[in-house]
C-alpha positions as CSV (number, residue, x, y, z in Angstrom):
1,X,-17.7,24.9,-43.6
2,X,-19.2,24.1,-40.3
3,X,-18.7,21.2,-37.9
4,X,-21.3,19.4,-35.9
5,X,-20.4,18.6,-32.7
6,X,-19.4,14.7,-32.1
7,X,-17.9,13.1,-28.8
8,X,-17.1,9.9,-30.8
9,X,-13.3,11.2,-30.6
10,X,-13.3,11.3,-26.7
11,X,-15.1,7.8,-26.7
12,X,-12.8,6.6,-28.6
13,X,-9.7,7.7,-26.9
14,X,-11.2,6.8,-23.8
15,X,-11.8,3.2,-24.4
16,X,-8.4,2.8,-26.5
17,X,-6.6,1.0,-24.1
18,X,-8.9,-2.0,-24.5
19,X,-7.9,-2.4,-28.0
20,X,-4.2,-2.6,-26.9
21,X,-4.8,-5.2,-24.0
22,X,-7.2,-7.2,-26.3
23,X,-4.4,-7.3,-29.3
24,X,-2.0,-8.3,-26.3
25,X,-4.3,-11.4,-25.1
26,X,-4.4,-12.4,-28.8
27,X,-0.9,-12.5,-29.1
28,X,-0.1,-14.3,-25.5
29,X,-3.1,-17.0,-26.3
30,X,-1.5,-17.5,-29.6
31,X,-4.7,-16.7,-31.4
32,X,-3.9,-15.5,-35.0
33,X,-1.4,-18.8,-35.1
34,X,-4.4,-20.8,-34.2
35,X,-7.2,-19.7,-36.5
36,X,-4.5,-19.1,-39.1
37,X,-3.7,-22.9,-38.7
38,X,-7.1,-23.9,-39.3
39,X,-8.8,-23.5,-35.9
40,X,-12.0,-21.2,-37.3
41,X,-14.7,-21.9,-34.7
42,X,-14.8,-21.0,-31.3
43,X,-14.5,-24.4,-29.7
44,X,-11.6,-25.3,-31.9
45,X,-10.2,-22.2,-31.1
46,X,-11.0,-22.4,-27.1
47,X,-9.7,-26.0,-26.7
48,X,-5.9,-25.0,-28.6
49,X,-5.8,-21.7,-26.6
50,X,-6.8,-23.5,-23.3
51,X,-9.4,-21.0,-22.8
52,X,-13.2,-20.6,-22.1
53,X,-15.8,-20.9,-25.2
54,X,-17.2,-17.6,-23.8
55,X,-13.9,-16.0,-23.2
56,X,-12.8,-16.8,-27.0
57,X,-15.9,-16.2,-28.3
58,X,-16.3,-12.0,-26.9
59,X,-12.1,-11.7,-27.8
60,X,-12.7,-12.9,-31.3
61,X,-15.8,-10.2,-32.0
62,X,-14.1,-7.5,-30.5
63,X,-10.7,-8.4,-32.9
64,X,-13.5,-8.6,-35.5
65,X,-14.8,-5.1,-34.4
66,X,-11.3,-3.5,-34.7
67,X,-10.2,-5.3,-38.1
68,X,-7.9,-8.0,-36.7
69,X,-10.1,-10.8,-37.6
70,X,-13.2,-11.4,-40.0
71,X,-16.2,-13.2,-39.3
72,X,-18.8,-15.4,-41.5
73,X,-21.2,-17.4,-39.6
74,X,-19.7,-18.3,-36.7
75,X,-16.3,-19.0,-38.4
76,X,-13.1,-16.3,-38.2
77,X,-10.8,-15.7,-40.6
78,X,-7.4,-13.3,-39.5
79,X,-7.8,-10.1,-41.8
80,X,-5.5,-10.8,-44.8
81,X,-4.1,-6.6,-44.2
82,X,-2.6,-8.2,-41.0
83,X,-2.2,-12.0,-41.4
84,X,1.5,-12.0,-42.5
85,X,2.6,-10.1,-39.8
86,X,0.2,-12.1,-37.2
87,X,0.4,-15.8,-38.0
88,X,4.1,-16.9,-35.9
89,X,4.8,-19.1,-38.4
90,X,5.4,-16.4,-40.8
91,X,9.0,-14.8,-41.1
92,X,7.1,-11.5,-41.3
93,X,5.7,-12.3,-38.0
94,X,5.3,-8.9,-35.8
95,X,2.9,-10.0,-33.0
96,X,5.8,-10.3,-30.4
97,X,5.9,-6.8,-30.2
98,X,3.1,-6.5,-28.0
99,X,5.5,-8.2,-25.1
100,X,7.5,-4.8,-25.1
101,X,5.2,-2.1,-26.7
102,X,2.5,-3.1,-24.1
103,X,4.6,-4.2,-21.3
104,X,3.0,-3.1,-17.9
105,X,6.2,-0.9,-17.3
106,X,5.6,1.2,-20.0
107,X,1.8,1.1,-19.9
108,X,2.3,1.9,-16.5
109,X,4.3,5.2,-17.4
110,X,1.3,7.0,-19.0
111,X,-0.9,6.7,-15.5
112,X,1.0,9.6,-13.7
113,X,1.5,11.7,-17.2
114,X,0.1,14.8,-15.9
115,X,3.0,14.8,-13.1
116,X,5.3,14.3,-15.8
117,X,3.8,17.2,-18.1
118,X,4.5,19.2,-15.1
119,X,7.6,18.3,-14.3
120,X,8.9,18.2,-18.1
121,X,9.8,14.1,-17.8
122,X,9.9,10.9,-15.9
123,X,12.0,11.2,-12.5
124,X,15.7,9.6,-13.0
125,X,15.1,5.9,-11.3
126,X,12.1,5.7,-12.9
127,X,12.7,5.9,-16.4
128,X,13.8,3.9,-19.0
129,X,16.9,4.7,-19.1
130,X,18.1,4.0,-15.6
131,X,21.3,1.7,-15.8
132,X,20.7,-2.0,-16.5
133,X,16.9,-1.3,-16.9
134,X,15.5,-4.9,-17.6
135,X,13.0,-3.7,-19.9
136,X,15.7,-3.6,-22.8
137,X,15.8,-7.6,-22.4
138,X,12.3,-7.5,-23.3
139,X,12.4,-4.9,-26.3
140,X,15.5,-7.3,-27.3
141,X,14.1,-10.4,-27.4
142,X,10.6,-9.3,-29.0
143,X,11.3,-6.2,-31.3
144,X,14.0,-8.2,-33.2
145,X,11.1,-9.4,-36.4
146,X,9.8,-6.0,-37.0
147,X,13.8,-4.4,-36.8
148,X,15.0,-7.2,-38.9
149,X,13.1,-5.3,-41.6
150,X,14.3,-1.9,-40.6
151,X,17.7,-2.8,-40.4
152,X,17.7,-4.8,-43.5
153,X,16.7,-1.9,-45.3
154,X,19.7,0.2,-43.7
155,X,22.4,-2.3,-44.5
156,X,21.0,-2.3,-48.0
157,X,22.8,1.7,-47.9
158,X,25.8,1.3,-45.8
159,X,27.4,-2.0,-45.7
160,X,30.1,-2.4,-48.2
161,X,30.3,-5.9,-49.3
162,X,33.9,-7.1,-50.2
163,X,35.2,-4.1,-48.4
164,X,37.0,-4.6,-45.0
165,X,34.2,-2.8,-42.5
166,X,34.7,-2.4,-38.8
167,X,31.8,-1.4,-37.3
168,X,30.5,-0.3,-34.1
169,X,26.5,-1.2,-33.0
170,X,25.9,1.6,-30.0
171,X,22.7,0.3,-27.9
172,X,22.5,-2.8,-29.8
173,X,19.7,-4.5,-28.1
174,X,18.5,-7.0,-30.4
175,X,21.8,-6.8,-32.5
176,X,19.7,-6.7,-35.5
177,X,21.2,-3.6,-36.9
178,X,25.2,-4.8,-36.7
179,X,24.2,-8.3,-37.6
180,X,22.3,-6.6,-41.1
181,X,25.6,-5.5,-41.9
182,X,27.4,-8.5,-41.1
183,X,25.4,-10.5,-42.9
184,X,25.6,-7.8,-46.3
185,X,29.6,-7.8,-45.8
186,X,31.0,-11.0,-45.2
187,X,34.0,-8.9,-44.4
188,X,32.4,-7.0,-41.8
189,X,33.9,-7.0,-37.9
190,X,30.6,-6.2,-36.2
191,X,31.3,-4.4,-32.2
192,X,27.4,-4.6,-30.2
193,X,27.6,-2.0,-27.4
194,X,24.9,-2.0,-24.8
195,X,24.3,-3.5,-21.2
196,X,25.5,-6.9,-20.0
197,X,22.2,-8.6,-19.9
198,X,20.8,-7.1,-23.2
199,X,24.1,-8.5,-25.2
200,X,22.7,-11.7,-24.4
201,X,20.2,-11.6,-26.7
202,X,22.3,-9.6,-29.3
203,X,24.5,-12.7,-29.2
204,X,22.1,-15.3,-29.6
205,X,20.8,-13.4,-32.4
206,X,24.1,-13.4,-34.4
207,X,25.0,-16.6,-33.8
208,X,21.8,-17.6,-34.9
209,X,22.4,-15.5,-38.2
210,X,25.4,-17.3,-39.0
211,X,27.5,-14.3,-38.2
212,X,28.7,-15.2,-34.4
213,X,32.1,-15.7,-35.1
214,X,32.2,-11.9,-36.3
215,X,29.9,-10.4,-33.7
216,X,31.8,-8.7,-30.7
217,X,30.4,-7.5,-27.9
218,X,31.3,-4.3,-25.2
219,X,29.2,-4.6,-22.6
220,X,28.5,-0.5,-20.5
221,X,27.3,2.4,-20.9
222,X,28.0,4.2,-24.4
223,X,28.5,7.1,-22.4
224,X,31.5,5.9,-20.4
225,X,32.4,2.4,-21.5
226,X,36.0,2.9,-24.3
227,X,34.5,2.6,-27.5
228,X,37.5,1.5,-29.1
229,X,38.4,3.2,-32.8
230,X,39.2,3.2,-36.1
231,X,35.9,2.2,-37.0
232,X,34.4,2.4,-40.5
233,X,31.2,3.2,-39.6
234,X,28.9,3.5,-36.7
235,X,25.2,2.8,-36.2
236,X,23.3,4.5,-33.7
237,X,20.0,3.1,-34.0
238,X,17.1,4.3,-31.9
239,X,19.2,6.1,-29.2
240,X,19.8,9.8,-29.5
241,X,15.9,10.0,-28.3
242,X,16.2,9.2,-25.2
243,X,18.4,12.4,-24.5
244,X,18.5,15.9,-24.1
245,X,20.4,17.3,-26.9
246,X,23.6,18.4,-24.9
247,X,24.0,14.8,-23.7
248,X,23.7,13.7,-27.1
249,X,26.5,16.2,-28.2
250,X,29.0,14.7,-25.9
251,X,28.2,10.8,-27.2
252,X,28.3,12.5,-30.9
253,X,31.8,13.9,-29.8
254,X,32.7,10.0,-28.4
255,X,32.2,8.7,-31.9
256,X,33.8,11.2,-33.8
257,X,36.6,10.7,-31.6
258,X,36.1,6.5,-32.7
259,X,35.6,6.8,-36.4
260,X,38.3,6.5,-39.0
261,X,38.6,10.2,-40.9
262,X,36.8,8.1,-44.1
263,X,34.6,6.9,-41.5
264,X,30.4,7.1,-41.6
265,X,27.6,7.4,-38.9
266,X,23.9,5.9,-39.4
267,X,21.5,6.6,-37.2
268,X,18.0,5.9,-37.7
269,X,15.4,7.7,-35.8
270,X,11.5,8.9,-35.6
271,X,12.3,12.3,-36.9
272,X,9.2,14.3,-37.1
273,X,8.9,17.8,-39.5
274,X,9.8,21.0,-38.3
275,X,5.7,21.5,-37.5
276,X,6.5,18.8,-34.9
277,X,2.5,17.4,-35.7
278,X,3.6,14.9,-39.1
279,X,4.0,12.6,-40.0
280,X,1.4,11.5,-36.8
281,X,4.0,8.5,-35.8
282,X,7.0,10.2,-35.8
283,X,5.6,13.1,-34.4
284,X,3.5,11.3,-31.5
285,X,6.8,9.5,-30.4
286,X,7.6,12.5,-28.0
287,X,5.2,11.8,-26.0
288,X,6.6,8.4,-25.2
289,X,9.7,10.0,-24.4
290,X,7.8,12.4,-21.9
291,X,6.5,9.5,-20.3
292,X,9.3,7.5,-20.2
293,X,12.4,9.0,-19.9
294,X,14.1,12.8,-17.9
295,X,14.5,14.6,-20.9
296,X,14.1,12.7,-24.4
297,X,12.4,13.8,-27.1
298,X,11.5,13.2,-31.0
299,X,14.0,15.7,-32.8
300,X,13.4,16.9,-36.2
301,X,16.4,16.5,-38.6
302,X,17.5,20.1,-38.2
303,X,17.7,19.6,-34.4
304,X,19.9,16.3,-35.0
305,X,22.2,17.6,-37.3
306,X,22.9,20.3,-35.4
307,X,23.9,18.1,-32.4
308,X,26.2,16.5,-35.2
309,X,27.7,20.1,-35.9
310,X,28.3,20.7,-32.5
311,X,30.1,17.4,-32.0
312,X,32.5,18.2,-34.9
313,X,30.8,16.8,-38.0
314,X,30.0,18.1,-41.5
315,X,26.6,18.3,-42.5
316,X,24.3,15.3,-43.0
317,X,21.6,14.0,-45.0
318,X,18.3,12.5,-44.2
319,X,16.4,10.0,-46.3
320,X,13.3,7.9,-45.7
321,X,13.9,4.3,-44.0
322,X,12.4,2.1,-46.5
323,X,8.6,1.8,-45.9
324,X,9.0,2.4,-42.3
325,X,8.2,5.2,-40.3
326,X,12.0,5.9,-39.5
327,X,14.6,8.1,-40.8
328,X,17.9,7.3,-42.0
329,X,20.9,10.0,-41.3
330,X,23.6,9.7,-42.8
331,X,26.8,12.0,-41.4
332,X,30.3,11.5,-42.3
333,X,33.2,11.6,-40.1
334,X,35.0,14.6,-42.0
């Protein structure tokens, strides 16, 4: 089989940043909600968005080309493929993710990627894992919509309705993982651990979810602050990938000491296959870690399970985390 040379992939890649910024602009202008609400022509959309008609026409045409909108004559509609996720009135709304995933601090981390490839990662003082980094407040405020789906799927597996359950949520962020367990089990008491400024958002979400009286805060670093003890369940959502294996092992030893002998650790992660190039999203996540952390990575299940084993845990198991790109790893305390 012969393959004809085609520069299309090169051109698509070099223009890809335009798609990200156009989508982010549409979210900032509340474009999708405006169109879904019935303003379908340029003058109406521009009036509600307080933007120029020329700008709205060009942006809407670009979004149509990229599949976010459809166009019939001079009227636009939100594509049904993405409509449930881009109308801010929808409970499945995910548009706020753009405020974090396309945040200037994150996009800038890729501008010197060649240097980071040379040195093997980001420098301390210029990475997402720097203490009290305000980017995690943006994460907490803007990722909770998407994480609602992921956390509810996890809670359905690990919550024990009707049984007392003491839960530690490490790197709680928005708090949705611990909150989901508390909602699934009215007898669960949740302890969210994160930087103090981030826990403000977790507290807001816990109160909004009606579980604020069972949500407790542990401000500080998961590597230094006292964790407490006698936990039935420890949640480690999307945290280990920020660090090198030995740092992870050190944390997991602390986790083991905080667990009851009958306890369980539930870890959600982007987990690539052993070939490290599939599935595409979990495998590609390594590049984000190269750009944003000194030594983080997307670890295979064998690597993650090996870290737990080195920390004194027995073998764990892995399963898909619902219809998400993440994997749930369950590890018993003993």
